DORO-925554 format. One line per field, with one value per residue: residue number from 1; residue in one letter; x, y, z negated of N, C-alpha, C in turn. Coordinates in nm, 3 decimals, padded with zeros to 5 digits. Layout:
<sites>
i = (NUM/...)
aa = (A/...)
n_xx = (X/...)
n_yy = (Y/...)
n_zz = (Z/...)
ca_xx = (X/...)
ca_yy = (Y/...)
ca_zz = (Z/...)
c_xx = (X/...)
c_yy = (Y/...)
c_zz = (Z/...)
</sites>
This chain:
<sites>
i = (1/2/3/4/5/6/7/8/9/10/11/12/13/14/15/16/17/18/19/20/21/22/23/24/25/26/27/28/29/30/31/32/33/34/35/36/37/38/39/40/41/42/43/44/45/46/47/48/49/50/51/52/53/54/55/56/57/58/59/60/61/62/63/64/65/66/67/68/69/70/71/72/73/74/75/76/77/78/79/80/81/82/83/84/85/86/87/88/89/90/91/92/93/94/95/96/97/98/99/100/101/102/103/104/105/106/107/108/109/110/111/112/113/114/115/116/117/118/119/120/121/122/123/124/125/126/127/128/129/130/131/132/133/134/135/136/137/138/139/140/141/142/143/144/145/146/147/148/149/150/151/152/153/154/155/156/157/158/159/160/161/162/163/164/165/166/167/168/169)
aa = (X/X/X/X/X/X/X/X/X/X/X/X/X/X/X/X/X/X/X/X/X/X/X/X/X/X/X/X/X/X/X/X/X/X/X/X/X/X/X/X/X/X/X/X/X/X/X/X/X/X/X/X/X/X/X/X/X/X/X/X/X/X/X/X/X/X/X/X/X/X/X/X/X/X/X/X/X/X/X/X/X/X/X/X/X/X/X/X/X/X/X/X/X/X/X/X/X/X/X/X/X/X/X/X/X/X/X/X/X/X/X/X/X/X/X/X/X/X/X/X/X/X/X/X/X/X/X/X/X/X/X/X/X/X/X/X/X/X/X/X/X/X/X/X/X/X/X/X/X/X/X/X/X/X/X/X/X/X/X/X/X/X/X/X/X/X/X/X/X)
n_xx = (09.784/09.526/09.395/09.445/09.316/09.056/08.799/08.777/08.529/08.353/08.170/08.197/08.255/08.037/07.679/07.473/07.200/06.932/06.727/06.377/06.089/05.863/05.906/05.982/05.770/05.574/05.687/05.681/05.390/05.334/05.453/05.284/05.020/05.070/05.133/04.882/04.728/04.828/04.771/04.505/04.441/04.567/04.397/04.163/04.223/04.280/04.027/03.881/04.014/03.919/03.673/03.650/03.767/03.579/03.348/03.463/03.462/03.404/03.105/02.939/02.928/02.596/02.523/02.667/02.625/02.678/02.875/03.112/03.021/03.208/03.430/03.688/03.832/03.892/03.697/03.776/03.815/03.647/03.717/03.741/03.472/03.325/03.418/03.431/03.592/03.878/04.078/04.308/04.639/04.667/04.825/05.119/05.351/05.256/05.062/05.221/05.413/05.211/05.168/05.422/05.433/05.236/05.331/05.580/05.463/05.329/05.561/05.737/05.574/05.366/05.096/04.778/04.774/04.617/04.344/04.191/04.300/04.528/04.763/05.009/05.205/05.539/05.785/06.049/06.314/06.293/06.211/06.447/06.615/06.496/06.517/06.817/06.841/06.693/06.748/06.703/06.445/06.521/06.512/06.440/06.674/06.726/06.963/07.277/07.478/07.357/07.288/06.990/06.795/06.743/06.947/07.166/07.426/07.370/07.418/07.698/07.820/07.908/07.746/07.528/07.252/06.898/06.713/06.475/06.326/06.464/06.400/06.562/06.682)
n_yy = (10.149/10.034/10.221/10.237/10.019/10.070/10.197/10.530/10.663/10.544/10.353/10.086/09.729/09.651/09.664/09.854/09.906/09.723/09.546/09.625/09.410/09.477/09.634/09.425/09.268/09.431/09.469/09.203/09.170/09.349/09.242/09.003/09.135/09.267/09.050/08.922/09.112/09.112/08.871/08.869/09.059/08.962/08.732/08.870/09.005/08.781/08.664/08.875/08.864/08.599/08.643/08.819/08.680/08.452/08.604/08.694/08.469/08.290/08.259/07.913/07.694/07.634/07.378/07.201/06.960/06.858/06.993/07.103/07.311/07.521/07.614/07.655/07.439/07.127/06.843/06.527/06.249/06.364/06.467/06.200/06.098/06.312/06.387/06.236/05.934/05.995/06.083/06.317/06.262/06.214/06.134/06.037/05.912/05.742/05.584/05.469/05.342/05.128/05.005/04.886/04.724/04.532/04.412/04.293/04.124/03.948/03.865/03.718/03.542/03.257/03.151/03.100/03.122/03.026/02.873/02.644/02.541/02.461/02.599/02.763/03.013/03.065/03.170/03.390/03.326/03.028/02.926/02.974/02.812/02.569/02.552/02.562/02.300/02.112/02.204/02.362/02.282/02.088/02.111/01.830/01.719/01.609/01.595/01.655/01.863/01.968/02.185/02.423/02.319/02.489/02.637/02.492/02.406/02.436/02.165/02.156/02.400/02.575/02.799/02.962/02.987/02.994/02.700/02.472/02.270/01.973/01.644/01.483/01.148)
n_zz = (05.054/05.089/05.195/05.446/05.571/05.571/05.782/05.929/05.975/05.820/05.902/05.908/06.028/06.148/06.240/06.070/06.089/06.151/06.419/06.411/06.329/06.435/06.668/06.849/06.853/06.965/07.222/07.326/07.312/07.512/07.759/07.766/07.806/08.021/08.206/08.203/08.305/08.561/08.657/08.657/08.853/09.090/09.121/09.169/09.409/09.602/09.585/09.701/09.964/10.053/10.049/10.258/10.483/10.513/10.602/10.831/10.992/11.296/11.488/11.496/11.747/11.850/11.961/11.830/11.566/11.328/11.140/10.884/10.612/10.517/10.729/10.740/10.569/10.626/10.584/10.437/10.669/10.865/11.134/11.248/11.238/11.372/11.632/11.973/12.122/12.340/12.090/11.939/11.833/11.496/11.282/11.377/11.305/11.085/11.254/11.443/11.258/11.178/11.411/11.453/11.225/11.281/11.510/11.412/11.239/11.405/11.548/11.360/11.213/11.188/11.366/11.552/11.889/12.098/12.007/12.069/12.304/12.159/12.145/11.975/11.797/11.684/11.436/11.565/11.478/11.394/11.662/11.800/11.670/11.749/12.004/12.051/11.933/12.103/12.354/12.679/12.908/13.203/13.538/13.764/14.006/14.357/14.501/14.383/14.455/14.675/14.937/14.988/15.266/15.479/15.487/15.568/15.790/16.142/16.413/16.393/16.463/16.282/16.208/15.994/16.039/15.973/16.051/16.175/15.918/15.805/15.687/15.440/15.357)
ca_xx = (09.745/09.388/09.320/09.463/09.229/08.916/08.774/08.767/08.402/08.277/08.047/08.228/08.274/07.892/07.572/07.393/07.067/06.877/06.608/06.250/06.020/05.749/05.939/06.002/05.624/05.522/05.755/05.633/05.262/05.330/05.464/05.166/04.925/05.100/05.108/04.750/04.660/04.884/04.717/04.355/04.450/04.587/04.286/04.043/04.276/04.261/03.868/03.855/04.056/03.863/03.524/03.664/03.792/03.443/03.282/03.508/03.463/03.319/02.965/02.965/02.849/02.462/02.519/02.749/02.527/02.752/02.964/03.095/02.979/03.324/03.518/03.853/03.862/03.855/03.682/03.848/03.739/03.562/03.739/03.704/03.313/03.260/03.461/03.431/03.726/03.999/04.122/04.455/04.685/04.685/04.945/05.192/05.431/05.182/05.013/05.338/05.457/05.118/05.187/05.539/05.429/05.171/05.423/05.655/05.378/05.333/05.680/05.791/05.475/05.289/04.953/04.732/04.766/04.485/04.326/04.122/04.386/04.615/04.882/05.066/05.306/05.637/05.891/06.159/06.452/06.247/06.192/06.582/06.670/06.436/06.579/06.939/06.835/06.639/06.791/06.610/06.402/06.582/06.438/06.529/06.739/06.747/07.114/07.336/07.546/07.311/07.210/06.858/06.803/06.724/07.094/07.254/07.483/07.304/07.505/07.832/07.888/07.956/07.666/07.426/07.111/06.809/06.659/06.355/06.359/06.461/06.394/06.682/06.630)
ca_yy = (10.055/10.007/10.340/10.206/09.931/10.129/10.295/10.654/10.700/10.471/10.272/09.958/09.668/09.590/09.769/09.886/09.919/09.610/09.568/09.602/09.305/09.533/09.652/09.287/09.223/09.526/09.423/09.069/09.201/09.434/09.138/08.929/09.205/09.292/08.927/08.889/09.201/09.092/08.739/08.910/09.161/08.854/08.648/08.953/08.998/08.649/08.666/08.968/08.813/08.500/08.688/08.876/08.587/08.392/08.720/08.700/08.332/08.314/08.152/07.790/07.665/07.560/07.249/07.109/06.931/06.793/07.083/07.137/07.448/07.592/07.552/07.659/07.325/06.985/06.738/06.397/06.152/06.456/06.457/06.053/06.081/06.400/06.361/06.097/05.894/05.963/06.181/06.353/06.176/06.292/06.081/05.964/05.806/05.637/05.495/05.388/05.242/05.044/04.918/04.802/04.619/04.428/04.337/04.222/04.040/03.869/03.805/03.657/03.444/03.121/03.159/03.066/03.205/02.993/02.745/02.552/02.477/02.407/02.688/02.832/03.094/03.035/03.276/03.385/03.237/02.886/02.889/02.971/02.684/02.465/02.565/02.517/02.155/02.057/02.266/02.416/02.175/02.096/02.055/01.716/01.741/01.510/01.580/01.742/01.950/02.006/02.347/02.421/02.275/02.595/02.713/02.407/02.444/02.360/02.111/02.169/02.509/02.662/02.917/02.922/03.034/02.901/02.626/02.380/02.203/01.843/01.568/01.401/01.050)
ca_zz = (05.164/05.118/05.263/05.600/05.622/05.571/05.892/05.881/05.977/05.735/05.953/05.903/06.144/06.201/06.242/05.947/06.104/06.223/06.490/06.343/06.403/06.505/06.815/06.923/06.876/07.081/07.352/07.369/07.341/07.641/07.838/07.778/07.856/08.174/08.289/08.219/08.407/08.721/08.698/08.700/08.978/09.185/09.150/09.246/09.534/09.643/09.606/09.818/10.093/10.091/10.106/10.392/10.568/10.515/10.679/10.989/11.065/11.422/11.474/11.530/11.857/11.810/12.004/11.739/11.483/11.200/11.095/10.737/10.580/10.514/10.860/10.703/10.509/10.685/10.506/10.474/10.779/10.941/11.277/11.307/11.277/11.470/11.770/12.031/12.169/12.288/11.992/11.946/11.722/11.376/11.205/11.475/11.214/11.032/11.339/11.501/11.153/11.160/11.527/11.447/11.105/11.339/11.610/11.328/11.186/11.491/11.574/11.229/11.138/11.236/11.397/11.683/12.037/12.147/11.919/12.161/12.387/12.093/12.154/11.840/11.799/11.586/11.430/11.640/11.426/11.420/11.804/11.846/11.622/11.802/12.120/12.016/11.901/12.201/12.486/12.774/13.004/13.313/13.658/13.822/14.157/14.420/14.531/14.279/14.520/14.821/14.952/15.042/15.396/15.552/15.482/15.625/15.945/16.258/16.493/16.375/16.505/16.173/16.178/15.885/16.066/15.934/16.142/16.120/15.799/15.832/15.568/15.414/15.302)
c_xx = (09.614/09.333/09.327/09.369/09.101/08.891/08.760/08.623/08.307/08.151/08.088/08.248/08.157/07.803/07.509/07.242/07.023/06.760/06.478/06.169/05.896/05.777/05.950/05.868/05.562/05.557/05.684/05.490/05.249/05.359/05.363/05.058/04.953/05.102/04.956/04.685/04.708/04.798/04.560/04.355/04.480/04.451/04.160/04.104/04.273/04.106/03.830/03.902/03.980/03.733/03.534/03.683/03.682/03.362/03.333/03.523/03.377/03.205/03.021/02.873/02.715/02.445/02.572/02.664/02.592/02.881/02.954/03.064/03.102/03.407/03.649/03.905/03.797/03.829/03.747/03.755/03.635/03.584/03.701/03.549/03.272/03.298/03.467/03.598/03.741/04.020/04.278/04.488/04.710/04.797/05.031/05.274/05.379/05.104/05.122/05.400/05.342/05.123/05.298/05.531/05.335/05.242/05.514/05.588/05.360/05.462/05.735/05.685/05.426/05.164/04.923/04.726/04.610/04.453/04.256/04.227/04.518/04.779/04.903/05.179/05.395/05.737/06.002/06.280/06.405/06.264/06.335/06.633/06.614/06.501/06.721/06.935/06.794/06.699/06.675/06.564/06.477/06.493/06.499/06.574/06.766/06.904/07.193/07.412/07.489/07.250/07.084/06.895/06.796/06.855/07.170/07.305/07.409/07.414/07.620/07.898/07.929/07.843/07.568/07.289/07.008/06.730/06.532/06.421/06.350/06.482/06.496/06.645/06.748)
c_yy = (10.029/10.115/10.331/10.113/09.978/10.229/10.422/10.719/10.635/10.402/10.117/09.872/09.595/09.705/09.755/09.883/09.778/09.644/09.531/09.473/09.370/09.577/09.537/09.247/09.300/09.506/09.309/09.095/09.279/09.345/09.067/09.008/09.237/09.155/08.908/08.999/09.165/08.972/08.783/08.975/09.050/08.777/08.739/08.984/08.894/08.633/08.758/08.908/08.701/08.546/08.753/08.774/08.507/08.484/08.717/08.580/08.349/08.218/08.025/07.752/07.585/07.420/07.141/07.074/06.903/06.883/07.116/07.284/07.546/07.534/07.563/07.521/07.226/06.878/06.606/06.304/06.248/06.422/06.298/06.035/06.191/06.410/06.234/06.075/05.943/06.076/06.221/06.266/06.256/06.237/05.999/05.859/05.700/05.534/05.412/05.279/05.117/04.952/04.830/04.699/04.510/04.353/04.252/04.118/03.915/03.794/03.707/03.573/03.351/03.182/03.094/03.155/03.145/02.867/02.633/02.473/02.427/02.488/02.769/02.925/03.071/03.153/03.265/03.297/03.080/02.857/02.906/02.844/02.568/02.448/02.516/02.372/02.088/02.084/02.307/02.295/02.226/02.039/01.940/01.761/01.622/01.479/01.709/01.858/01.996/02.145/02.315/02.405/02.399/02.657/02.599/02.426/02.351/02.302/02.136/02.299/02.613/02.774/02.875/02.981/02.932/02.834/02.538/02.294/02.056/01.773/01.483/01.281/00.997)
c_zz = (05.209/05.171/05.424/05.650/05.637/05.712/05.854/05.877/05.898/05.770/05.934/06.026/06.188/06.178/06.118/05.951/06.196/06.322/06.412/06.414/06.473/06.644/06.904/06.970/06.974/07.218/07.416/07.406/07.487/07.746/07.858/07.847/08.003/08.270/08.318/08.316/08.558/08.747/08.762/08.835/09.105/09.228/09.204/09.382/09.633/09.689/09.718/09.959/10.127/10.121/10.247/10.501/10.597/10.624/10.824/11.043/11.203/11.413/11.535/11.656/11.799/11.845/11.916/11.623/11.345/11.180/10.943/10.719/10.583/10.641/10.828/10.627/10.572/10.589/10.537/10.558/10.865/11.092/11.326/11.321/11.367/11.600/11.828/12.075/12.308/12.194/11.993/11.821/11.610/11.280/11.295/11.410/11.171/11.126/11.431/11.401/11.174/11.293/11.533/11.351/11.184/11.429/11.523/11.262/11.272/11.524/11.459/11.148/11.230/11.263/11.547/11.781/12.088/12.098/11.980/12.257/12.312/12.095/12.024/11.885/11.680/11.571/11.524/11.621/11.438/11.575/11.842/11.790/11.697/11.954/12.140/11.987/12.023/12.324/12.573/12.868/13.137/13.441/13.733/13.979/14.224/14.462/14.428/14.345/14.662/14.811/14.997/15.200/15.506/15.574/15.543/15.762/16.039/16.363/16.493/16.421/16.397/16.127/16.069/15.925/16.032/16.065/16.093/16.001/15.857/15.687/15.572/15.333/15.226)
</sites>
């Protein structure tokens, strides 16, 4: 029975030959050298394209005085200082956000509208509370149910044509 458990080709159930460390190290070294060659090749390609792009830049108008040396890169703050108003919007969302914040600050804070006249502004919530407590100002009326005199009926004929204004005492 021991003969049946042994394989016939005498190889066993595992490989008897291992990978050599030299082969693995040569493979890794080849990968590293290939990567370095690719990096230097790409750097050279980009340097060539950059030089070519600089050479193909159009001439700047001689009337423009404060132009950056490299016109492909815009320096921070350059458009604000170089061009007169009105300028194009650069950051629409940021500008709109600033406007909305200023409006919210005005609507929800206390402040002077006209300090000399003594006019102040108060937050909307506080104004609504004061309006609910005090009510709206009411204009005094002389007769509670009287219509304007120009619409009163003339001489009892039932017409509502405007006539001369009469003073009622």
